[in-house]
C-alpha positions in Angstrom: -10.3 -10.9 6.0 -13.5 -12.9 6.1 -12.7 -16.0 4.1 -15.7 -18.0 2.6 -15.8 -19.9 -0.6 -13.5 -19.6 -3.5 -12.4 -16.0 -3.8 -11.3 -13.1 -1.6 -10.2 -9.5 -1.5 -8.0 -8.3 1.3 -7.2 -4.6 2.0 -4.0 -4.0 4.0 -2.2 -0.9 5.2 1.3 -2.1 6.1 3.0 -0.2 8.9 6.4 -0.3 7.2 5.1 1.5 4.2 3.4 4.2 6.3 6.7 4.9 8.2 8.7 5.0 4.9 6.2 7.4 3.3 6.3 9.7 6.3 10.1 9.8 6.2 9.9 10.5 2.4 7.6 13.5 2.9 9.0 14.8 6.2 12.5 15.0 4.6 11.3 16.3 1.3 12.7 13.4 -0.7 11.9 12.9 -4.4 12.8 9.3 -5.1 13.3 8.1 -8.7 10.2 6.2 -9.9 9.9 2.9 -11.6 7.3 0.1 -12.0 8.3 -1.0 -8.5 8.3 2.5 -7.1 5.2 4.4 -8.4 4.9 8.1 -8.1 2.7 8.2 -5.0 1.3 11.6 -4.1 2.1 13.3 -0.7 0.5 11.9 2.4 -2.9 12.9 3.6 -2.9 13.9 6.4 0.4 15.6 5.5 3.7 15.0 7.4 5.4 17.8 9.2 8.6 18.9 7.5 11.9 18.2 9.1 13.2 21.4 7.6 15.6 22.0 4.7 18.7 22.0 6.9 18.4 18.3 7.8 20.3 17.3 4.6 22.3 19.0 1.9 20.9 18.9 -1.6 23.4 16.2 -2.4 22.4 14.2 0.7 18.8 14.6 -0.1 19.3 13.2 -3.6 21.3 10.3 -2.2 18.6 9.6 0.4 15.9 9.7 -2.3 17.7 7.0 -4.3 18.3 4.9 -1.1 14.6 5.3 -0.3 13.6 4.0 -3.7 15.8 1.0 -3.4 14.4 0.2 0.1 10.8 0.5 -1.2 11.4 -1.7 -4.2 12.8 -4.4 -2.0 10.4 -4.0 0.9 7.0 -3.7 -0.9 4.4 -4.8 0.0 5.8 -4.4 3.5 5.8 -7.4 5.9 7.2 -7.9 9.4 10.8 -8.0 8.1 10.2 -4.7 6.2 8.9 -3.1 9.4 11.8 -4.4 11.5 14.3 -3.0 9.0 13.1 0.6 9.8 13.0 0.3 13.6 15.6 1.4 16.2 18.0 0.9 17.6 19.7 -1.1 14.9 17.7 -0.1 11.8 18.9 -3.4 10.2 17.5 -2.6 6.7 19.3 0.7 6.5 22.9 -0.5 6.7 25.1 1.1 4.1 22.7 3.9 3.4 23.8 6.6 5.9 21.7 9.4 4.6 18.5 7.5 4.8 19.4 6.0 8.2 20.1 9.4 9.5 16.6 10.5 8.5 15.1 7.5 10.2 17.0 8.2 13.4 15.7 11.7 13.4 12.1 11.1 12.3 11.0 7.6 13.3 9.2 8.7 16.5 7.1 11.2 14.7 6.5 8.7 11.9 5.1 6.2 14.3 2.8 8.7 15.9 1.6 9.8 12.4 1.0 6.2 11.4 -1.2 5.7 14.4 -3.4 8.6 13.3 -3.5 7.3 9.8 -4.7 3.9 11.1 -7.5 5.6 13.0 -8.6 7.3 9.9 -8.5 4.1 7.9 -10.6 2.4 10.7 -13.2 5.2 10.4 -13.4 4.7 6.6 -13.9 1.0 7.0 -16.7 1.6 9.5 -18.4 4.3 7.5 -18.0 2.8 4.1 -18.5 -1.0 4.3 -18.0 -2.8 1.0 -18.4 -6.5 1.8 -21.8 -7.1 0.3 -21.1 -4.8 -2.6 -17.9 -6.8 -3.5 -19.9 -10.1 -3.5 -22.6 -8.6 -5.7 -20.0 -7.1 -8.0 -18.3 -10.5 -8.6 -21.7 -12.1 -9.4 -22.3 -9.3 -12.0 -18.8 -9.8 -13.5 -19.4 -13.6 -13.8 -22.7 -12.9 -15.5 -21.0 -10.6 -17.9 -18.3 -13.1 -18.7 -20.8 -16.0 -18.9 -18.7 -18.2 -16.5 -17.4 -18.4 -13.0 -14.2 -16.5 -12.2 -11.5 -19.0 -11.2 -10.5 -19.1 -7.4 -8.3 -16.2 -6.4 -7.2 -13.9 -3.6 -6.6 -10.3 -4.4 -4.4 -8.4 -1.9 -4.6 -4.7 -2.2 -2.3 -2.2 -0.4 -4.2 0.9 0.8 -2.1 4.0 1.5 -3.2 7.4 2.9 -2.0 9.6 0.0 -3.6 12.6 -1.4 -6.6 12.2 -3.7 -8.3 9.2 -5.2 -5.8 7.1 -7.2 -4.6 3.6 -8.0 -1.3 2.1 -9.1 -0.3 -1.3 -10.5 3.0 -2.6 -9.4 4.7 -5.9 -10.2 4.0 -7.0 -6.6 0.3 -6.1 -6.6 -2.1 -3.2 -6.7 -2.1 0.0 -4.6 -5.1 2.3 -4.0 -5.3 5.5 -2.0 -7.4 5.6 1.1 -9.4 8.4 -0.6 -10.4 5.9 -3.4 -11.4 3.3 -0.8 -13.5 5.9 1.0 -15.5 6.6 -2.3 -17.5 3.4 -2.6 -18.6 4.0 -6.2 -15.0 4.8 -7.3 -13.6 1.8 -5.4 -16.1 -0.6 -6.8 -15.5 0.7 -10.4 -11.8 0.1 -9.8 -12.4 -3.4 -8.4 -14.7 -4.3 -11.3 -11.8 -3.7 -13.7 -9.5 -5.9 -11.5 -12.2 -8.7 -11.4 -12.6 -8.5 -15.2 -8.9 -8.9 -15.7 -8.8 -11.9 -13.4 -11.9 -13.4 -15.1 -10.3 -12.9 -18.5 -7.1 -14.6 -17.4 -5.0 -11.5 -16.9 -2.5 -11.2 -14.1 -3.0 -8.8 -11.3 0.4 -8.1 -9.9 3.0 -10.9 -9.5 1.1 -14.0 -8.5 2.2 -16.7 -6.2 -0.1 -19.1 -8.0 -3.0 -19.0 -10.4 -5.4 -16.2 -9.5 -3.4 -15.1 -6.4 -1.5 -11.9 -6.0 1.7 -11.6 -3.9 0.3 -11.5 -0.4 1.0 -8.5 1.8 1.8 -9.2 5.4 -0.8 -9.9 8.1 0.2 -6.8 10.0 -1.9 -3.8 9.0 -4.7 -5.9 7.5 -8.2 -4.7 7.4 -11.3 -6.8 6.8 -12.9 -6.9 3.4 -15.5 -8.8 1.4 -15.2 -12.4 0.3 -17.4 -14.6 -1.8 
């Protein structure tokens, strides 16, 4: 994140969330949704299935509920969230045997898939830069509002799920990599976020005025700042 002046936008793709989403899709889990656990589409590129025999229907339901609890507690996914999913101890999966069993079976493939997803995200950042566009967009929003937008940092989780989409959660916004790859669609989404901030609306659960809950430094990608 290039930090200059009084505002900033940071786009991050946390490793912990990539691994968790891969386990979700590879095991065919259907976690219950909530404001903290949005109904995120399948991954793109897709995860290879572990096969139906890896869990019984009852075990799959239990693992889905355990996954949702993990996600709600771990989002936006910092170093502790990542450590919680890693062998050999899988410390964040104690007491959830179905989900831990899936992690033991699938973590190596999840790590390899996450590396491919990161290469794709790096390609999008290189091919579709947005820094100057974000700066210009904020100036346009301030002219529309007739005043400066108060200082803020907007942290956005980017996930490689199918199709262009965005989700608001209590801990901050989520966008798909496909939305980020479409400059016009991303800037239209960002404009609405900036207008909400400029009008005094909250964006996620803030740590202070104008600041969303910050995702971790791991997985961060550069974005534009004013």
